[in-house]
C-alpha positions, 0 to 999 in steps of 0.5 A, a space after each residue: 507814677 505812670 507815664 507815656 513816652 513820645 519818640 520823635 525822629 527828626 532830621 538830625 536827632 531822635 528825642 525821647 520824652 516821658 509825659 506823666 499821667 498828670 500831663 507834666 513833661 518829666 524829661 527828654 533826651 536827644 541823640 544825634 546822627 547825620 545825613 549822607 550826601 552820596 551825590 549832589 542833591 541827594 540826602 539819605 540816612 541809615 535806618 539802623 542809625 535811627 534805631 541805635 539813636 532811639 535805643 540810646 535815647 529811650 534808655 537814657 531818658 528812663 535813667 535820667 528821669 529815674 523811671 522803670 520800663 514798667 512805669 511806661 504804659 504806652 509809647 507814641 511817635 512823631 517823625 520827619 515827613 515825606 521820606 521813604 524807608 523800604 523793607 524787603 520780605 524779611 524786614 530788612 532795609 532795601 536801601 538807605 532811607 531817602 529823606 525829605 531833603 532829597 532832590 533827585 526826583 525833581 523831573 518825576 515830581 513835575 510829571 506826577 503833577 502834570 498827571 494829577 491835573 490830567 486825570 483830575 486827581 488833585 482834589 484827592 491828593 490836595 497837594 503839589 508833588 515835590 522832590 523828596 516825597 515818598 511817591 516821587 522817590 518810588 517813581 524815581 526808583 522805578 525809572 532809575 533802580 527798577 531792580 531795587 523797586 522789585 525787592 520792596 515788600 513794604 514802604 513806610 515813613 521814617 517814624 514807622 520804621 522805629 515803630 516796626 523795630 519796637 513791635 515788629 508790626 508794619 503800619 502808618 497813620 493818616 497824618 504821615 500818609 498825607 504827606 507821602 503824595 500817595 494818599 487821598 487826603 480828601 477821603 483818608 485812603 491810599 490813592 490807588 488811582 494815582 499809583 495805578 497810573 504810576 505803575 506802582 503796586 499798592 500792595 506794598 503800602 501799609 495799613 493806615 491807622 489813626 494817630 491814637 490807635 494802638 498798633 502793637 506791643 514792644 517785642 522781648 528783644 526791643 525791650 531788652 535793648 531799650 529798657 522797656 517792658 515787654 508788651 508795652 502798647 504802641 500807638 501809631 503816632 503822627 507826622 512831626 508837624 501835626 504832633 507839634 500842633 497837638 503839643 501846642 494845642 492847635 487842633 480847633 478851627 480858628 487856631 493858628 500856629 506860627 513856627 519859626 525854625 530853620 524855615 518857617 511855617 503858618 499852620 491852621 486847623 480846619 474842620 473839612 479838607 480845604 482845597 486850593 486850586 493853585 496848591 499853595 498850602 499843603 493840606 494834611 489829615 490832623 491828629 484830631 477826629 474829623 479835622 485837617 490842617 493847612 500848612 504854608 511853608 517857607 524856606 526862609 526863616 531863622 536861617 536868614 537870621 543865621 546867615 546875617 549873624 554868622 556869614 554876613 556879619 561874622 558876629 560871634 556873640 550869643 544870639 541874645 547879645 546879637 539881637 540886642 541892637 535891634 531892640 532899639 530900632 523902631 518898627 519899620 527899621 526906618 525905611 529898610 526892607 528885606 526880602 528873605 528869599 536867600 534859599 528860593 522860596 515855596 510859599 507864598 511864591 513858588 519861585 526857586 530862583 528868588 533872592 534876598 534883597 536889602 532895599 532902602 539902605 542909608 547912612 543912618 542904618 546900622 547893625 540893629 537895622 539890618 537884624 530887625 529888617 531881616 526878622 521883619 522880612 520873615 514876618 512880612 512873608 509869613 503875613 502873606 502866607 496867612 493871607 493865603 489861609 484867609 483867602 481860603 476861608 480859614 478865619 484866625 481867632 488865636 495865634 501860637 508861636 513855636 520853634 526857636 522864634 517863639 523863645 525871643 520877645 522881639 520875634 513875638 512882638 514883631 509877629 503880633 504887630 505884623 498880624 495885628 493879633 495877640 501872639 501866645 506861647 504854651 508851657 510845652 517845651 518839647 511839642 512833637 514829643 509831647 504830642 506823640 506821648 499824648 497820642 499814646 495817652 488817648 489810645 490808652 484811654 486816659 483821655 476820651 480823645 485828642 481834644 480832651 487831652 489838649 484841654 487838660 495838658 496844654 497850657 498857655 503862658 500867662 502873658 502874650 505879645 500884644 499888638 501895638 497899633 501904631 506898629 500894625 498900621 506901619 506894617 500895613 502901609 509897608 506891605 505893598 512895598 514888600 510885595 512890589 519889591 519882589 514883583 518888580 525885581 523877579 524879572 531882573 534877577 532871572 534876566 540873561 
């Protein structure tokens, strides 16, 4: 049997998965690593740890699935976005990778945003600079570590380092480059205009490929260390959010994804680069031909429920047991509202000082009400994000739920009732790895394009969550209260 492999380099682990030529996932293995915090607000990782974890994951998934290296016909990649991995002229890391969580470049991010507006570059970049993105980190290095910047021969994003170690070739792809803030999302090229303004030499930026383009072959050394066959073709792959969307079949205009993990996101596919003057959603190149996607990312998703369970209630039960009391609480939590802004917020409000609030507490409210109110608060916030997408002209015809939130029926029902739409899930269990493996399959010619791969591989589960009209009407009535609660309290929270 023939397979393609997907490698997903996340923030906490590398996963390796094998996808059969039939489109069935044969198995997946993950290997964990840590994050270094050398100073307050910094976040770094050792690229060598990525590589060691990847080697172990590849070798183990081959062993667990009973697959030989020769049966793996192609490899694709998925990776955490935004961060900087930098190599010197000898191909060695210049410094630890500075990842997306890093906040040291806050002042530089604000300065780049101002520069974009002054020189009319926003319509090319289409995104707001935030700390932790590659170009903001480079600008920080220019200011604070110029000698280090001088040593850089290549910059790349995290997944590109793994590909480099496997094949010795330096590349990135359009979806990941989109999130670097050095790339013209509108024109699919490095934004030389911005790099010139920042005084950063564009020569250090790698060639940009399509996610399904084959960009190298495994070297004999990498093959010996992983169990793969020398000369195995390697695809460019893509950013993890794009690969997750591919794995969930969200590549056609009108299709949306709602992902609830630690944070939460509303994502929508589009057939043109949709520009928002307020730069609220992020707009990136997608992993299908002539397609883009928009992402409204919130900072508060499953983390709010984790806070309630572990920190506030100190509940030691498993999550399924913990959620049981909420199932008996009616929609609307009997008047209890929750603002989920425990970590500030990015969308729909760019407000790092926003705070969480329980509003409307009464003696009748118990633990189940608190749980459901938190879940509804996350959903209210996601509805506001979807409204931004709709205002930008992106209609919604289908909604796919993914992430930890997709695993629970209660979450899915709340989302269906909140949005007034059926909410589906797919049979895909490792969305990012599957999307990465699909890119290799397209590059190998097993499918003519991403669209055909999605149509043949990604399957919806038979039953979705259907909106209950009375619940939808109740949430619609309560939305103004949710909005007004934020607007009326934000001044109080920031008052001296």
